[in-house]
N, C-alpha and C positions, 0 to 999 in steps of 0.2 A: 904846613902839610895838609891841615884840614881844608884849607881853601882849595888846594889842588885836587884832593881826593873828592871833595864835594862837587867840583866842576866835572870831573870825569866819571862820577857815579852813573849817570845815565848811559854813557858809552859802555861801561862795564856790564850794566844790566842788559842793554840792547844786544851786546855781543853774546852774553850768556843765553838769552832767549833764542837768538838765532841758532846757537849751537844745539840747544835742546830741541828746537824745531827740526834740525837736520838729523839728529841721532835717535830720537824717540820714534818707535814704529808708527806708521800712519795708515789711514784708510784712503785709498785713491778713489776719487769720484769724478764723474763728469758734471760740469756745471750747465748753465743756461747760455752763457755768452759764447759766441763764435769768434775765433781769431780773425781779425780784419784782413790779414794777409793770406791765410790759407782757407778761410771759411769753415774750418773744422771746429767742432765743439771742444772747448778747452777742458783740460784735466787739472785736478787740484789734489793736494795732499792735506788731509784733515787730521790734525792731532792737537789742536789748540787747547782743549780742556786738559789734556795730559801735561802739556807744557806749563799751563797755569798752575796746576796742582804741584808739579815738580818745583816750580819757582817758589811757591809758598813754603814748601817743605825745606828748601834750601835756605830761605829767609829765616825760618824758625830755628833750624840747626845752627846757622851762623850766630844768631842772637843767643841761643842757649849756651853755646860754647864761648860766648863773649868775644867772638872774632869781629862781628859787626853788630853794634848795638841795635836793639829793636827800634829805637827812636832816631836812628841815624838819618833816615830819609826826611823825617820831620825837621830835625835840627839843621839840616843842610838843604832845606827845600828851596830856598832862594838861589843858592849856588847850583843846585840841580836844575832849576828852571833855566838859569843862564847857560849851563852846559848843554841842556837839551835844545835850547834856542839856536846855539851855534851849530849843533848837529843838524837840526832841521833846516837851517838856511843853507848850509853846505850841501846837504842832500838835494834840496830843491834846485839850487843852481846847477848841480851836476845833472840831475835827471831832465831838466828842461834844456840846457845847452847841448846835451848829447844828441838830441833828436831834432829833425828839421822842423821848421815853422809850420804851423797849421794854416798860415796865410793871414792870421790876425796879428794885432800888435804884440810887441814883446811882453807888455804888461799883462795882456790877456793870456798869452801862452804861459807866462810865469805863474799866474794865479790858477788857471784851470789845468795847465799841463799840455804837453804835445802828444805823448804816447798814452794809449788807452789801456792796452792789455800787455803787460810785460812779464814774461816768464823765462825761467832758465831750465833747460833740459826737460822739456815737455811737462812743465808744472812741478818740477822738483822743488823749486821755490817760486811761488807766485808773488809778485811785488805787493799787490793789494792785500792778500792774505797775510803776508809778513808784516806789513805796516799796521794792520788792525790788531794782529797778535801782539806786536811790540807795545802798542798803545794800551791794550787791555791789561797786559801783565804789569806794566809800569804803574798804571792807575791802581791796580789792586795792591801792589806793594806799598804805594804811597798811603792808601787807605789803612792798611794794617799798621804802618808806622805811626800814622796820626792817631789811630785808636790806642795804640800802645802808649804813646806820650800822654794822652788824656787819662788813661787808667793809672799810670805810674805817678803822674805829677799833680793831678787835680784832686783835691780832697772830696769835694762834693760832686760825685759822678753825675754827668748829664746823660740820662738814658736816651733822651731824644737824639743827642749827638751820636751815641753808639748805634741807634737805629738808623741814622743817616749813613753811617759806615756800613751797616748791614745791607742797606738798600743799594749802595754803590757796589758792594761785593756781589749781591744778587745780579746787578747789571752786568758785571764782568763775566760771572759764571754763565748767566743766561746767554750772552752773546756767543761764548765759545762752546757751550753745550749744543747750541743750534747753529754752529758754524756753517754747516752745509746749506741751511735754509737761506742764509744771506747771499748765497751765490745767485739768487733770483731777485735781489733787491736793486734799487736805483744805483747804489755805489758801484756795483760790479757791472751793471748794464750800461750806465751812461757816463760815469765819472772818468776823467783823465787824471794822470798823475803829475801834479804840480804842487804849488804852495798849498793850495786848499786841502788836498788829500795828504801829501807828504809831510808838510809842516804840521798839518792838523793832527795826524796820528803820532808823530814823534814828539810833539810839544803840547799842542792844545788838548788833545784827548787825555793824556795822563796827568796833566797839571791843572788845566782849567776846569775839567769836570769835577774836580775835588774842591772847588773854590769855597763851597759852603762849610766844609770841615776845616779847610786851610785856615780860615779866620776865626774859628770858634773852638779849636782843639784845646786852647789854654783856659777857656772860660768855664765857670762852675754851672751847676744845675740852676736854670732860671726859675724853677719852682712851678712849672705848669703841671696840671693834674695828669695822672696816668692815662685817663680815658682819652685825652687829647693826643697823646703820643700814639695810642692804639689807632686813633682816627687817621693820623698821618700815615701810619703803616698800611691801613686799609685803602687809603687814597692811592698809595703807590701801587698796591696790588691791582686796584681798579684800572689804573693807567696801563699796567703791564698786560692785563687781559686784552685790552684794545690792541696794543702793539704786537704782542706775540700771536694773538688770535688772528689778526689780519694777515700777518706774514705767513703763518702756517696755512691759512686757507688758500692764499695765493700760491704757495709752494705746491700744495696737493693738486690744485687746479692745473698748474703747469706740468706736473709730472704724471698725475693720474686724473685726467679731466672728468671722469665719471664718478670719482670717489666723493662720498659725503664727508663733510667736516663738521664735527659737533652736531651730527644728525641733520645737517643742512645740505640738501641736494643742490648742486651748482645750477644756477640760472644763468644762461649764456646769451649774449648778443653776438651774432655771427653773420658774416657775409659769405660763408662757404669756405673761405681761406683763412681768415683771421677771426679770433674769438676773444671776447671780453667777459670777465666774471662780473655779474651785476646784482648779486644778492648777498645776504649775510653781512659781514663786516664791510664788504665793498659795495653794498647796496645802501648802507647807512650814510656814508660819505665817500668821496673819492680817495681820501687819505686819512682814514680814521686812525691808522697807525701813527701818524704824526701827532694827532691829538693825544694818544696814549703816551708818547714820549714827553710831551709838554707837561702832562699831568704828573708823570714820574719825576721829572726835574723839579717841579713845584713842590712835590711832597718831600724831596730831599732837602730843599731849602727850608721848608717849614719845620722839619724835624729838628733842626738845630736849636729852635726855640728863641733865637735872637732875630726877630723879624725886623728890628730897627737897624741892623747892620746891613747896609745896602749891598755890600759885596756878595752876600749869600744869594742875592737875586740875580746875579750876573748869569748863572747857568740857565735858569728857565727863560730869562730874557733872550739869551743867545738862541735857545731852541725855537722860540717864537719867530725870531727874525729868520733863522735858517729854514724853518719849515714853510714860511710864507713864500720865500724866494724859491725854494726847491719845488713846491707844488706848481708854481708858475712855469719853471723850467720843464718839469715833467709834463705839464699840459701841452707845451709846445712840441715836445718829443712825441707824445702820444698822438697829437693831432697830425703830425707828419707821418707817423707809422700807420695809423688806423684810418685816417681820413674821415669819411662820412660815418663810419662805424663809431668813431669817438664822439661825434655829434649826437648820435643816438644814445650813447652811454651817458653823456652829460645832460641830456634831456631827461633821462630816467633818474639819474642820481644827481640832483641839483646842487648838493652841498659839497664844498671843496674839502673842508677839514672837520668842522663842528656840525653835527646833524641839527637841522632846524634853525641854525644861526648863521653859519658861514660855510 
């Protein structure tokens, strides 16, 4: 019975999150992306943070009443991963095969997807919003279960491990608190829905992002000084400032072009029709938000205190590979959209990700 229940746990959670997303009151907003078929700006329902908090409360109540153990997701994590993998693969094949080819190979369509913006009933459920919501909530519940296992079963509590759990919790809350802001990011503007996005949110996001605590939840305090733990926490905040600051500055520039952000007046490169933000975070490098995410991932890995366990470094290594390829893709997209204006921007802002280095 435990085998079966462990396998279907992700399905139950995903169904519950979907139900909460449907019934919890929402704020309807217009995004940045225009529907490819109608050319109309797309509408979205925003209630992710309330779904997340409701999911945590349900998790707590089920554990308090001994209906579902607080450590269930940790104890069945491998079964959950298998179940989520099956769900992710089935979903990917469905969403790819349902739509006509983009003209590329099937493998390309399978990986990147065929359909870009998929909504039901004018944004009642937006597929990308739903996928990211599923991933964030499942990741958060995994983190809580892993933390509970560590507190209950490990005699010498590793406060660095708990800090890593807190960082991942911050990550989930931050994403859903600023859910609207992400409508102006690469994922919503450029990504199609295939294995990369669908499988990524249903499997990779909730299970791989927690890899550093996955392999250290059972381990005791490694004995590092408290000041080092505080340093890792400060490093995480430092990375977050880059990521959130850059995304917020871009969001305000897109929605209120004249508005200052952190007392920074927008400096614009324009050809009269199109405009590019060229100062502040976006003047330091073209993708300083990517640098922030890499720093955050590294801080989470470091916080575990087990630097010699190679698995904890998978998360930041993945982010480095992802961001290097994504900035190259983004460069092509921007070159196509902005033309000579993009050349002017890259001449002014010479560094791709890391100021003064790369």
